[in-house]
C-alpha positions in Angstrom: 90.3 19.7 -40.2 91.5 23.1 -41.7 95.2 22.0 -41.4 97.3 18.9 -40.6 98.1 19.0 -36.9 100.6 16.2 -37.2 102.5 18.2 -39.9 102.6 21.3 -37.7 103.9 19.2 -34.8 106.9 18.2 -37.0 107.8 21.8 -37.8 109.8 22.9 -34.8 112.9 20.9 -35.8 112.6 21.9 -39.5 111.4 25.5 -39.3 112.6 26.6 -35.8 109.0 27.0 -34.6 108.9 26.5 -30.8 106.6 23.9 -29.1 104.9 26.8 -27.4 104.0 28.4 -30.7 102.6 25.1 -32.0 100.5 24.7 -28.8 99.2 28.3 -29.2 98.3 27.5 -32.9 96.4 24.4 -32.0 94.6 26.1 -29.1 93.7 28.9 -31.4 92.3 26.6 -33.9 90.1 24.9 -31.3 88.8 28.2 -30.0 88.0 29.4 -33.5 86.3 26.2 -34.4 84.3 26.3 -31.2 83.4 30.0 -31.8 82.3 29.1 -35.4 80.0 26.3 -34.1 78.6 28.6 -31.4 77.8 31.3 -34.0 76.1 28.6 -36.3 74.0 27.3 -33.3 73.1 30.9 -32.3 72.2 31.8 -35.9 69.9 28.7 -36.2 68.3 29.6 -32.9 67.6 33.2 -34.0 66.3 32.1 -37.4 63.8 30.0 -35.7 62.9 32.6 -33.1 62.3 35.3 -35.6 59.5 33.3 -37.2 57.5 33.1 -34.0 55.1 36.1 -33.6 55.5 38.3 -30.6 55.6 41.9 -29.3 58.4 44.3 -30.6 61.6 43.8 -28.5 64.6 46.2 -27.7 68.1 45.1 -28.6 69.9 43.1 -25.7 67.1 43.5 -23.1 64.3 42.3 -25.3 60.9 42.8 -23.5 62.4 42.6 -20.0 61.5 46.4 -19.3 57.8 45.5 -19.7 57.9 43.3 -16.6 60.2 45.5 -14.6 57.4 46.7 -12.4 55.9 46.6 -8.9 55.0 43.1 -7.8 51.2 44.1 -7.6 51.3 45.1 -11.3 53.0 42.0 -12.6 49.8 40.1 -13.3 48.3 43.0 -15.3 51.5 43.3 -17.3 51.4 39.6 -18.2 47.9 39.7 -19.3 48.4 42.9 -21.3 51.3 41.2 -23.2 49.5 37.9 -23.7 46.0 38.9 -24.6 46.5 39.8 -28.3 47.7 36.2 -29.1 45.8 33.0 -29.3 48.7 30.7 -30.5 52.2 30.5 -29.1 54.2 33.7 -29.2 57.5 34.8 -28.0 59.0 37.3 -25.6 62.6 38.0 -25.0 63.8 38.3 -21.3 67.2 39.8 -22.2 68.9 37.1 -24.2 66.5 34.4 -23.1 63.8 33.3 -25.4 60.4 32.6 -23.7 57.6 31.0 -25.8 54.2 31.6 -24.2 51.5 28.9 -24.6 47.8 29.6 -23.8 45.8 27.3 -26.1 44.7 24.0 -24.4 45.5 22.0 -27.5 49.2 23.3 -27.4 49.3 22.9 -23.6 48.3 19.3 -23.9 51.3 18.7 -26.3 53.7 20.5 -23.9 52.6 18.7 -20.9 52.8 15.2 -22.5 56.1 15.5 -24.4 59.4 14.2 -22.9 61.1 17.0 -24.9 59.3 19.6 -22.7 59.3 17.7 -19.3 62.4 19.5 -18.0 62.4 22.5 -15.6 64.3 25.5 -17.1 67.1 27.5 -15.7 64.7 29.9 -14.0 63.7 27.1 -11.6 67.1 27.2 -10.0 65.9 30.0 -7.7 63.0 27.8 -6.7 65.4 25.0 -6.1 67.3 27.2 -3.9 64.2 27.3 -1.7 63.1 23.7 -1.9 66.3 21.9 -2.7 66.6 19.1 -5.2 63.5 17.0 -5.3 60.2 16.1 -7.0 59.2 19.7 -7.6 62.6 21.0 -8.8 64.3 18.1 -10.6 63.9 16.7 -14.1 64.4 13.6 -16.1 65.2 10.3 -14.5 65.6 11.8 -11.0 62.1 13.4 -11.1 60.7 10.1 -12.4 62.4 8.2 -9.5 61.1 10.6 -6.9 57.6 10.5 -8.4 57.5 6.7 -8.4 58.4 6.5 -4.7 56.4 9.5 -3.3 53.1 9.4 -5.4 51.7 6.3 -3.5 52.5 7.9 -0.2 50.0 10.9 -0.9 47.2 9.4 -2.9 44.9 6.4 -3.0 44.6 4.3 0.1 47.4 6.2 1.9 44.9 9.0 2.4 42.9 6.9 4.7 45.7 7.3 7.3 45.4 11.0 7.1 41.7 11.6 7.2 41.6 11.5 11.0 44.3 14.2 11.3 42.6 16.4 8.8 39.2 16.0 10.6 40.7 16.6 14.1 42.8 19.6 13.0 39.7 21.1 11.2 37.7 20.8 14.4 40.4 22.6 16.1 40.3 25.4 13.6 36.6 25.7 14.3 37.4 26.2 17.9 40.1 28.9 17.2 37.7 30.8 14.9 35.1 31.0 17.7 36.7 34.3 19.0 35.9 35.9 15.7 32.1 35.4 15.8 30.2 38.7 15.4 33.5 40.6 15.4 33.4 41.9 11.8 35.8 41.1 9.1 39.2 39.6 9.8 42.0 38.0 7.6 41.2 34.4 7.5 44.6 33.4 5.9 46.2 33.4 9.3 43.9 30.7 10.5 44.3 28.7 7.3 48.1 28.9 7.6 48.0 27.4 11.2 45.6 24.7 10.4 47.1 23.5 7.2 50.6 23.6 8.7 49.3 21.4 11.6 47.9 18.9 9.0 51.0 18.8 6.9 53.4 18.5 9.9 51.5 15.5 11.1 50.8 13.7 7.9 54.0 14.6 5.9 56.6 15.3 8.6 55.3 12.9 11.2 55.5 15.4 14.1 52.6 16.7 16.2 51.1 20.0 14.7 50.9 22.7 17.3 50.7 25.9 15.1 47.0 26.4 16.2 48.2 26.2 19.8 50.9 29.0 19.2 53.7 26.8 18.0 55.8 26.9 14.8 55.0 30.6 14.0 58.5 31.0 12.7 58.1 28.3 10.1 55.2 30.1 8.4 57.0 33.4 8.3 60.2 31.9 6.9 58.3 30.0 4.2 56.5 33.2 3.1 59.8 35.3 3.1 61.7 32.6 1.1 59.2 32.0 -1.6 58.6 35.7 -2.0 62.2 36.4 -2.3 62.9 33.4 -4.6 60.2 34.7 -7.0 61.6 38.3 -6.8 65.0 37.0 -7.9 63.5 35.1 -10.9 62.0 38.4 -12.1 65.1 40.5 -11.7 67.8 39.3 -14.0 70.4 41.6 -12.3 70.1 39.4 -9.2 70.9 36.2 -11.0 74.7 36.1 -10.2 75.2 34.4 -6.8 78.2 36.5 -5.9 76.0 39.7 -6.2 72.8 38.3 -4.6 74.5 37.0 -1.4 75.7 40.7 -0.8 72.2 42.2 -1.1 69.7 42.7 1.7 67.2 40.4 0.0 70.1 37.7 -0.4 70.7 37.9 3.4 67.2 37.7 4.3 66.7 34.7 2.0 69.7 33.0 3.6 68.4 33.6 7.1 65.0 32.2 6.3 66.4 29.1 4.6 68.7 28.5 7.5 65.6 28.1 9.8 63.7 26.0 7.3 66.6 23.6 6.4 67.6 23.2 10.1 63.9 22.2 10.9 63.8 19.6 8.2 67.2 18.3 8.9 66.5 17.9 12.6 63.4 15.9 11.9 65.2 13.6 9.5 67.9 12.9 12.1 65.4 12.4 14.8 63.2 10.1 12.7 66.2 8.0 11.7 67.2 7.5 15.3 63.8 6.2 16.4 63.2 4.3 13.2 63.6 0.9 14.8 62.2 1.7 18.3 58.9 0.2 19.2 55.8 2.3 18.4 54.1 3.8 21.4 50.4 4.0 21.2 50.0 7.4 23.0 48.3 10.5 21.8 48.2 9.1 18.2 52.0 8.6 18.0 51.7 5.4 16.3 49.8 7.1 13.5 52.6 9.5 13.0 54.7 6.7 11.8 52.5 6.5 8.7 53.7 10.1 7.7 55.5 10.5 4.4 58.8 11.2 6.0 58.6 7.9 7.9 57.7 6.1 4.7 60.5 7.8 2.8 63.1 6.9 5.5 61.8 3.3 5.5 62.2 3.1 1.6 65.7 4.6 2.0 66.7 2.0 4.5 66.1 -0.5 1.8 67.6 1.4 -1.2 70.3 3.5 0.5 69.8 6.1 -2.3 69.8 9.3 -0.2 72.0 10.7 2.5 70.6 13.0 5.2 70.9 16.1 3.0 69.1 14.5 0.1 66.3 13.2 2.5 65.9 16.7 3.9 65.5 18.2 0.4 63.2 15.4 -0.7 60.8 16.0 2.1 61.1 19.8 1.8 59.9 19.4 -1.8 56.7 17.9 -0.3 55.9 19.7 3.0 56.5 23.3 1.8 54.6 23.0 -1.5 51.8 21.3 0.4 51.1 23.9 3.1 51.0 27.3 1.5 48.9 26.3 -1.7 46.3 24.6 0.5 46.1 27.5 2.9 45.8 29.9 0.0 43.0 27.8 -1.8 41.0 27.6 1.6 41.3 31.4 2.0 40.1 32.1 -1.5 37.4 29.4 -0.9 35.9 31.1 2.1 36.0 34.5 0.4 33.9 33.0 -2.5 31.4 31.5 -0.1 31.1 34.8 1.6 30.5 36.6 -1.6 27.9 34.0 -2.8 25.6 33.0 0.1 23.3 30.9 -2.1 26.4 28.6 -3.0 27.3 28.5 0.7 23.8 27.4 1.7 23.9 24.6 -0.9 27.4 23.4 0.4 26.1 23.5 4.0 23.1 21.4 3.1 25.2 18.8 1.4 27.6 18.6 4.3 24.9 18.3 6.9 23.2 15.6 4.9 26.2 13.4 4.2 28.5 14.1 7.2 26.3 15.5 10.0 27.9 15.1 13.5 29.8 11.9 12.5 33.5 11.6 11.9 34.8 12.3 8.4 35.7 9.4 6.2 37.0 8.9 2.7 33.5 7.6 1.7 31.8 10.7 2.9 34.4 12.9 1.3 33.9 11.3 -2.1 30.1 12.1 -1.9 30.7 15.8 -1.2 30.4 16.5 -5.1 29.0 20.1 -5.0 31.7 21.1 -2.5 34.2 19.7 -4.8 32.6 21.7 -7.7 32.9 24.8 -5.5 36.7 24.1 -4.8 37.3 23.6 -8.5 35.6 26.8 -9.4 37.7 28.6 -6.8 41.0 27.2 -8.0 40.0 27.9 -11.7 39.7 31.6 -10.9 42.8 31.6 -8.5 45.1 28.8 -9.6 48.0 28.3 -7.2 50.5 28.3 -10.0 49.4 30.9 -12.5 52.4 30.2 -14.8 54.1 26.8 -15.5 57.6 26.8 -17.0 59.3 24.1 -19.1 62.6 23.9 -21.1 62.5 22.6 -24.6 65.5 20.0 -24.8 65.1 19.7 -28.6 63.4 21.6 -31.4 59.7 21.4 -30.8 56.8 21.6 -33.2 53.4 23.3 -32.7 50.7 23.5 -35.3 51.5 27.1 -36.0 55.3 27.5 -35.4 58.5 25.7 -34.4 60.4 26.5 -31.2 64.2 26.0 -31.0 66.0 23.7 -28.6 66.9 25.7 -25.3 64.0 28.1 -25.1 61.7 28.3 -22.1 58.0 27.5 -22.6 55.6 29.4 -20.3 52.0 28.1 -19.9 49.7 30.8 -18.7 47.1 28.9 -16.6 45.5 32.1 -15.3 44.4 33.1 -18.8 43.5 29.6 -20.0 41.2 29.4 -16.9 39.4 32.7 -17.8 39.3 32.4 -21.6 35.8 32.9 -22.9 36.4 30.4 -25.7 36.3 27.6 -23.1 34.3 29.2 -20.2 30.9 30.9 -20.4 31.0 34.2 -18.5 34.5 33.3 -17.2 34.8 36.2 -14.7 31.8 35.0 -12.7 31.8 32.3 -10.0 29.7 29.4 -11.0 30.3 26.0 -9.5 27.7 24.5 -11.9 30.2 24.7 -14.8 31.9 21.6 -13.3 28.9 19.3 -13.5 29.4 16.2 -15.7 27.1 17.6 -18.4 28.7 21.0 -18.4 32.2 19.6 -18.5 31.7 17.0 -21.1 32.7 19.0 -24.2 35.4 21.1 -22.6 39.1 20.4 -23.5 40.6 18.6 -20.7 43.6 21.0 -20.7 41.4 24.0 -20.3 41.4 23.3 -16.6 44.7 22.0 -15.1 45.2 23.7 -11.7 47.5 20.9 -10.6 49.5 21.0 -13.8 49.0 17.9 -16.0 50.6 15.1 -18.1 53.9 13.4 -17.1 54.7 16.2 -14.5 51.2 16.5 -12.9 51.1 17.3 -9.2 51.4 14.1 -7.1 49.6 15.6 -4.2 46.4 16.7 -6.0 44.2 14.0 -4.2 45.9 14.9 -0.8 45.1 18.7 -1.4 41.5 18.1 -2.4 40.8 15.8 0.7 42.4 18.3 3.0 40.5 21.3 1.7 37.1 19.5 1.5 37.5 18.3 5.2 38.4 21.8 6.4 35.7 23.6 4.3 33.0 21.1 5.5 33.8 21.5 9.2 33.8 25.4 9.0 30.8 25.7 6.9 28.9 23.4 9.3 29.5 25.8 12.2 29.7 29.2 10.7 28.0 31.4 8.1 30.6 33.3 6.3 30.3 36.7 5.0 32.4 39.0 2.8 31.9 42.6 1.9 34.1 42.5 -1.2 33.2 41.2 -4.7 34.9 39.6 -7.6 34.9 42.9 -9.5 36.9 44.6 -6.7 39.2 41.8 -5.8 42.7 42.8 -6.6 45.2 40.1 -7.5 48.9 39.8 -7.8 51.1 37.1 -9.3 54.1 35.5 -7.7 54.8 31.8 -7.5 51.1 31.7 -6.5 48.1 34.0 -7.3 47.5 36.1 -4.2 45.0 38.8 -3.0 46.7 42.2 -2.6 44.3 43.3 0.2 44.3 40.0 2.1 41.5 37.5 2.6 38.9 39.2 4.7 35.7 37.5 5.8 33.4 37.6 8.8 31.7 34.8 10.6 28.5 34.1 12.5 27.0 30.9 14.0 25.2 28.7 11.5 
């Protein structure tokens, strides 16, 4: 203590000092002491930050102006800033220190450390889209959600979903029939509808009818909400809630979220009401009871951990991140098959040999190894999440530098997946790079499209089975063409990597 508080408290009677004055002196001391500690903390933070290499930064705004650009240009700006550095480097987004990681060795350390397993402040805007759950939460809450949900979307649980995947894939083949010989069209619209139907049945436990014209509003609202959430992340002036709610973007976001939250909340309430009713074996309704939401409600009946709002947010953290990434991956996949007919022919031959006209099964899915390599090569070039963010909850050591507690770590998957140090001719599409012999000496964290470590995506098996089933059925029936090329394909970065010009392909009968 700088002074004796008990002595000062005794002064009013002896020195005529009022109690109010004593209170002000004590409050002033606490404020001064707090300010001193804050200054010391910030000084130590800046001392650590200045030792990390990085591009020159302006006072107060740092490097933020570099990324204040049109959304279509953001990916190029990220690459431009990142390319000169091999080891971790820093950028300042205003007062926020971001340490960028792009070396697989360093990425492995980040992904497997509890110190860097928390989502940073920037994820609160994604949380406003998904709500609290497995994607957005950290620490013990994330671990609890992961333990419950992972068995529902992997392993033997997938056997209950394969019939839905196959049935909806066949329906997609029928929907595409009207495009045969009609020239190029944007295949993403068909992928959105098909994957939404699959997710609605297997995750939400409700019949999927998007391919019959239903649920169109859901897809539009998802696309709107995720785009606006990312936009807000990149515009620091939109961070204050009181300001954002008064902007056009804020009102559009609130409107879209109203639709999405009402949809999920209505389903939760309905499922809880019929939870103990007998199952009716009609049009596959008994199979809908195996959906993730049904399992989640059954688990909650035993634990009573979540109220209806938390159940709504928990399932929203599953169904929304499942639909859009799988639709995107399928759309890019068909473009790649259209650009590389020799690869497409090999995929078709494998599918016809292993699956033929029979129903799809998990055993047949596991044998489609070349198709799996084609999918991996697609998501290498076009990772769903081009950047992964983590927060350092303590000082953290890399081989080349130390990063202070409280900074954000940004793992640039897009660059890692295209780094010539780990990939031969990385800008070319070559599924053979994923054969066992070609993968043997590659660093395991040079390819992490589903993240990795203790926060690796719980739905990676679910996504792979879904995409393989849909791709197999479409390639069986149609020859896919694409007039574009990898050299002319323009990309942009949001929450996901997307094509600026859409996903245009043409189809003819196989």
